[in-house]
N, C-alpha and C positions, 0 to 999 in steps of 0.2 A: 580130295583137295581141289582137283581141276574143276569139278562140278561147282564147288563153292566159289571159286574164282570167276567162273562164267556167270554165276547168278549175282555177283556183287554189283555190276552195273545196273541190273534191273532193280535191285534193292535201293540203290542210290537215286534212281530216277525220280520217285515222288518227292524226295527231299530237295532235289535240284529244281523241280517245278515250283515248289513252295517258295524257295528263295527267289526264283525268277518273278513270280507273281507278286511277291512282297515288294520287289524293286519297282514293278510297274505301278503299284498303288501309291507311290510317293508323288508329291506335287510335281506337275510338269516343269521341266527345266525352263528357267527364266520367268516363271510366273510368281508374282509376289503374293504374300499371304492375303487372305480375304479381308481382314481388318484394315490393312494398309490401302488396298484398292478402294474399299468402301469409304474410308476417310478422305481419300483424294476426290472421290465422286461428290461427297458432301461439301467439300471445300469449293469445288467447281460450281455446285448448285448455288451456294451462298454468293458467289461472284457473278451469278446470272449467266453462266456459260452452259446453257441448256443442253445443246447437242453433245458437248464433251462430257458433261455430267451423266447424261443418259447412257452414253457409251460405256462409261466406267461402271455404272450400276449393272449394266448388262454383262460386263466382264465377270463381276462377282457371281451372277446367276449362271453364267456359262461354265466357269471353271470350278465353282463350288456349289453345285445345285442342291446338295443336301445340307448345306450350312444354314444356320439361323440367319446369317446376313443376306442370304439369297432372298428369303421372304421379305426382309426389311428393305432390300434393294428394289423389289418390285413396288412396294408401297411408296417408297421414296421417289421412284420414277413417276408414279401417278401424281403425287403431290407437287413434284417439280413442274409437270405439265400444267396442272391446275393453277398453280401460283403464277404461272406465266401466261395464263389465259388461253392455253392450247387445249380447249375443253374436249375436243373429239379424241385427241391422243390420251388425255387423262381418263376419259370414259373407258377406253379400251384397256388401260392398265388396271383401273379399279375393278372392272368386270373380270379381268383375268385373275386378279387377286381373289375375288369371291369364288371363282371357279376352282382355283387350286387350293384355297384354304377356307372352305366353307364354315368350319367350326372354330376358326381362329378368333380370339377376342377382338381383333381389329376388323372382322368381317362387317360388323355393324357400321363402323366408321366408313368403310369402303362403300357401303350402300348409301349412306348419307351423302357422301361425296358424288355418287352417281346422280342423285337427285339435284345436288347443287350444280353439277356440270350442265344438266338440262336447264335448270332454272336460270343460269347465267346466259343461256343462249335463247331465252324466250324473246319473242317479238312483241310489239305493241298489239293492242286488242284488235286493230284493224288489219292485221297481217296473218300469215299462216300460223296456226296454233299447234303444230306438230310437237315442238319442243315443250310447250306448255302442258300438253296432255301427258307426255313422258315424265315431266317433272312431277306432276300430280300423282301418277302411278308409283313412281319411285318413293316419294315421301310417304304415301299411304302404306306402301309395303314396309318401309323402314319403321314407321310408328306402330304398325301391327306387330312387329317382331322385337322392337327395341324401345318400348315406351318409356323405360326408365333411363335411357341413355342421356348423357349430358348434352347431346345435340338435339334432343327431342323438341325443346321449345323453339329452337331455330327452325326445325323442320315444320312445326305447326304453323309458325308465322309465315313461312314461305309457301306452305301449302295453301293457306288462306289467300295469300296474294295471287298465287297462280289461279286459283278458282275464281277470284274476282275478275281477272283478265279474261278467262274463258267465258264467264257469264256475260261480261260486257260484249264480247265478240258475238255471242248468240243474240243478244238484245239488239245490237247494231244491225245485224242481218235481218232480224225480225222487223225492225222499224223501216228498213229499206223496202221489204216486201209490203209492209202496210202502206207506205207512201205510193207504191206502184199498184195498190189495190189488189194485191195477191193475198187475200185475207187468210186463205188456207195455209199458205207458207208461213205467214206471220204468226198465226195462231199456234202452229206446231212448235215454233221456236220459243215463243213466250211460255207455253205450257211446259216445255222441256226445262226451261230455267226455273220455273216455279217448283217442279218436281225434284230436280237434281241439284239445285243450288240453294236449298233452304238454309237460312242462317248466314248466307253470304251477303254482305252489305252492297247494294247497288244503288245507283242514283235514280233509276227509273221506278215508277209505280207499276210493278209487273201485273198486279190484279187489274189495273185500269187498262193496260195494254191488251190483256186477254179479253176484257169486256169489249174493247173497241174492234178487235179482230175476229174473235171466235163467234160473235153473235151477228156478224155482218158478212155478206158475200153475195155475189151475183147468182150463186147456185140456188139461193132461197127464192121460190116463186112468189110473185106479188099476190097479195090476197084479193080475191074477187069481191066486188060489191055484195052486200048482204042479200040483196034481192036476187042476184044471179045464183048465189049459193043455195037459195031455197029451191030452185028448179033444176039444179044440176044433178 
């Protein structure tokens, strides 16, 4: 009997641990349900309160990481930044979504919005083209993987527009070199446009520019008179 009494606490220990752990798994004290926080975040977003809305969406992700609303909160945060023209912040959120949910049905939408975020930051043809190149790469990647997406046509139109800007940039640089009589530099850029931007409508006659630059240059020696060539 004494042995049984001594063993009783040991037998009860696992059960007590289970009860304790079950209590710890409950929602943290004072934290509202995920749907309630998400709704508040959505309302704040509609009112244009970007920082407060983003903070509430982050609360959902922090306190309920395994909930479906955590995934929706991340995408909603990205859209919130995009709609308010905070494109760099939007890019980070869209890329994070693609990293965390690569097989999600909304992954294609996130990639499309990556392209749009770069597209919205593009400069004019006479400025730095870093964002233009990134937009082109993103749209090409999107169309290669999601050609049947409802966003495909918009991606195609914006891709063409971005390629037009980049082609005009190369042509402008080429014409500058041509004006400076740097025929080699001009020829190189005109040929690049001809090879890599086929089908992209441009204002200039690329073939004519190539003819004027690639067949001219100070490196070509002048021809000797015919009588000197006979005895050389």
